Legacy VTK file of the C-alpha trace (Angstrom):
# vtk DataFile Version 3.0
C-alpha trace
ASCII
DATASET POLYDATA
POINTS 238 float
0.000 0.000 0.000
2.827 2.371 0.924
4.534 1.640 -2.410
1.395 2.694 -4.290
1.247 5.988 -2.382
4.936 6.569 -3.032
4.500 5.901 -6.739
1.647 8.416 -6.805
3.401 11.257 -4.989
6.693 11.070 -6.893
5.101 11.916 -10.268
2.939 14.567 -8.570
6.034 16.224 -7.080
7.688 16.133 -10.478
4.610 17.736 -11.998
4.690 20.551 -9.431
8.372 21.123 -10.162
7.681 21.328 -13.889
4.809 23.753 -13.295
6.999 25.939 -11.082
9.718 25.999 -13.741
7.161 26.932 -16.403
5.753 29.655 -14.176
9.274 30.959 -13.549
9.984 31.146 -17.290
6.657 32.908 -17.903
7.448 35.413 -15.143
10.912 36.077 -16.516
9.546 36.464 -20.040
6.882 38.887 -18.800
9.453 40.893 -16.846
11.642 41.037 -19.945
8.694 42.220 -22.045
7.851 44.905 -19.488
11.454 46.126 -19.507
11.485 46.249 -23.311
8.220 48.215 -23.333
9.558 50.602 -20.705
12.720 51.191 -22.728
10.601 51.874 -25.812
8.424 54.299 -23.859
11.455 56.031 -22.369
12.937 56.356 -25.858
9.698 57.902 -27.176
9.542 60.411 -24.335
13.204 61.296 -24.701
12.863 61.746 -28.467
9.750 63.865 -27.924
11.567 66.107 -25.471
14.687 66.404 -27.620
12.761 67.199 -30.817
10.666 69.890 -29.164
13.670 71.473 -27.477
15.686 71.533 -30.713
12.843 73.036 -32.729
12.088 75.594 -30.035
15.716 76.699 -29.754
16.159 76.983 -33.517
12.943 78.970 -33.957
13.908 81.269 -31.099
17.332 81.894 -32.612
15.972 82.376 -36.137
13.404 85.008 -35.102
15.294 86.639 -32.245
15.348 89.984 -34.063
11.738 89.773 -35.223
9.641 89.059 -32.137
9.155 92.664 -31.152
8.803 94.267 -34.582
6.313 91.631 -35.814
4.487 91.109 -32.491
5.520 87.462 -32.516
5.382 85.061 -29.601
6.984 81.625 -29.460
5.590 79.112 -26.976
7.071 75.870 -25.704
4.333 74.006 -27.579
6.085 75.124 -30.792
3.406 77.622 -31.734
4.395 80.971 -33.221
1.676 83.538 -32.628
1.032 86.732 -34.573
-0.619 88.732 -31.822
-1.430 92.205 -33.185
-4.992 91.849 -34.525
-4.977 95.349 -36.015
-2.118 94.326 -38.311
-3.543 90.962 -39.404
-7.076 91.602 -40.689
-9.747 94.281 -40.608
-12.536 93.595 -38.126
-14.887 90.923 -39.451
-12.865 90.526 -42.656
-10.720 87.669 -43.930
-8.505 89.552 -46.412
-4.889 89.818 -45.297
-3.808 93.414 -44.739
-0.864 94.798 -46.758
1.199 95.029 -43.569
0.576 91.391 -42.687
1.373 90.360 -46.254
4.790 91.971 -45.962
5.382 90.330 -42.592
4.455 86.914 -44.004
6.732 87.501 -46.991
9.680 88.056 -44.647
8.612 85.435 -42.106
8.062 82.463 -44.390
11.606 81.919 -45.776
12.999 81.981 -42.251
10.364 79.541 -41.053
11.106 77.219 -43.960
14.828 77.331 -43.165
14.056 75.620 -39.853
11.256 73.178 -40.593
12.538 71.850 -43.937
15.840 70.653 -42.538
16.433 66.999 -43.328
16.698 66.095 -39.640
13.076 67.120 -39.063
11.591 65.320 -42.068
10.376 62.397 -39.967
9.941 64.405 -36.766
7.085 66.693 -37.845
3.578 65.296 -38.284
1.667 68.500 -39.063
1.995 72.272 -39.193
-1.297 73.957 -38.407
-2.066 77.485 -39.488
-4.726 78.409 -36.946
-7.126 81.320 -37.082
-8.593 82.482 -33.759
-11.323 85.090 -33.211
-12.929 86.782 -30.238
-16.555 86.102 -29.292
-18.079 89.165 -30.965
-21.073 88.074 -33.134
-20.832 88.699 -36.868
-24.615 88.366 -37.364
-24.464 86.325 -40.548
-26.569 83.571 -39.017
-28.173 82.937 -35.649
-25.086 80.993 -34.500
-22.172 83.369 -33.733
-19.770 80.493 -33.083
-20.299 79.033 -36.551
-20.063 82.497 -38.099
-16.668 82.927 -36.464
-15.668 79.428 -37.532
-16.165 80.519 -41.117
-14.306 83.794 -40.553
-11.344 82.127 -38.836
-11.260 79.360 -41.442
-11.249 81.894 -44.277
-8.426 83.782 -42.606
-6.223 80.739 -42.074
-6.933 79.539 -45.615
-6.008 82.939 -47.035
-2.733 82.864 -45.113
-1.934 79.412 -46.520
-2.894 80.514 -50.014
-0.676 83.580 -49.749
2.298 81.512 -48.579
1.876 79.052 -51.446
2.241 81.959 -53.849
5.505 83.150 -52.362
8.865 82.827 -54.193
10.221 80.874 -51.218
7.529 78.256 -51.765
7.986 78.149 -55.553
11.751 77.657 -55.117
11.329 74.488 -53.075
12.416 71.211 -54.668
9.563 68.859 -55.498
10.119 66.569 -52.523
9.988 69.434 -50.030
6.972 70.977 -51.714
5.163 67.653 -51.377
6.238 67.450 -47.755
4.793 70.907 -47.058
1.534 69.935 -48.730
1.427 66.960 -46.398
2.223 69.063 -43.320
0.417 72.368 -43.791
-3.242 72.645 -42.821
-5.552 75.648 -42.405
-7.697 75.516 -39.279
-10.427 77.931 -38.185
-11.043 77.633 -34.449
-13.545 80.470 -33.953
-13.574 81.541 -30.295
-13.130 78.021 -28.935
-9.675 78.908 -27.570
-9.912 82.485 -26.435
-7.260 84.034 -24.178
-7.490 86.081 -21.001
-5.453 89.144 -20.067
-2.551 86.884 -19.041
-2.602 85.097 -22.424
-3.928 81.936 -20.813
-6.736 79.885 -22.326
-9.964 81.116 -20.762
-11.363 77.584 -20.757
-8.675 76.667 -18.215
-8.266 79.942 -16.344
-12.015 80.768 -16.150
-11.047 84.432 -16.449
-12.777 86.931 -18.758
-11.910 86.936 -22.446
-9.395 89.469 -23.674
-10.823 90.156 -27.102
-7.680 91.700 -28.560
-5.361 88.934 -27.374
-7.798 86.286 -28.571
-7.699 87.535 -32.183
-4.531 85.947 -33.540
-2.951 83.665 -36.125
-0.758 80.785 -35.013
1.694 78.477 -36.765
1.706 75.337 -34.624
4.064 72.390 -35.141
2.851 68.932 -34.128
5.687 66.425 -33.856
5.437 62.739 -34.688
6.720 61.971 -31.187
3.802 63.947 -29.794
1.406 61.490 -31.396
3.429 58.550 -30.067
3.452 60.038 -26.569
-0.329 60.257 -26.700
-0.516 56.575 -27.642
1.793 55.660 -24.757
-0.366 57.638 -22.326
-3.472 55.877 -23.632
-1.804 52.499 -23.104
-0.773 53.421 -19.552
-4.351 54.458 -18.738
-5.872 51.171 -19.854
LINES 1 239
238 0 1 2 3 4 5 6 7 8 9 10 11 12 13 14 15 16 17 18 19 20 21 22 23 24 25 26 27 28 29 30 31 32 33 34 35 36 37 38 39 40 41 42 43 44 45 46 47 48 49 50 51 52 53 54 55 56 57 58 59 60 61 62 63 64 65 66 67 68 69 70 71 72 73 74 75 76 77 78 79 80 81 82 83 84 85 86 87 88 89 90 91 92 93 94 95 96 97 98 99 100 101 102 103 104 105 106 107 108 109 110 111 112 113 114 115 116 117 118 119 120 121 122 123 124 125 126 127 128 129 130 131 132 133 134 135 136 137 138 139 140 141 142 143 144 145 146 147 148 149 150 151 152 153 154 155 156 157 158 159 160 161 162 163 164 165 166 167 168 169 170 171 172 173 174 175 176 177 178 179 180 181 182 183 184 185 186 187 188 189 190 191 192 193 194 195 196 197 198 199 200 201 202 203 204 205 206 207 208 209 210 211 212 213 214 215 216 217 218 219 220 221 222 223 224 225 226 227 228 229 230 231 232 233 234 235 236 237
């Protein structure tokens, strides 16, 4: 009887040992996978930080003599803002003023000198030309937000159209022209992202709208790493 019990428990002990070994290998494999994923995530975050810092520093250096005379502002989010509404467009109009045309003529070649560098070809996902308005109704329809959507969209489109007609654009080689067509978009944002007196988004600050500061045109760079970072954050939140 004892021999039968012994014959039963020996295979059972071996089975437990095998299962423990399998579990150990699974644990080690999982730990290795987690480490690989963490390294990939760290690489994405580091690349994101490095790309944004390099672009920011180059834009700041390129336009260091122009910020004051053109009423330009450069933010860490890689947006360049034209902030003098009286220079950009007449109130309620989408035609670019002669002054703003001249500014864009001088601005665009410098901007291209930064963004069309070979090292940024795979680092930039989109360049958004954004039109922003205040919340003053235009009275075209019964929906002032949609009216301002149309106005801001027309303004950003007219800026893009003007840039495409510039000698600096025409002089681009075919591959870079195609790249710009892939990157550049015209976006009318109405008064969805108005600013307060401290140039903070009123949606976040809950402060009153500064109508003059809210009326602006922005060139905003979205990096490819930025999109990857968003995916990583989504994965971490699952």
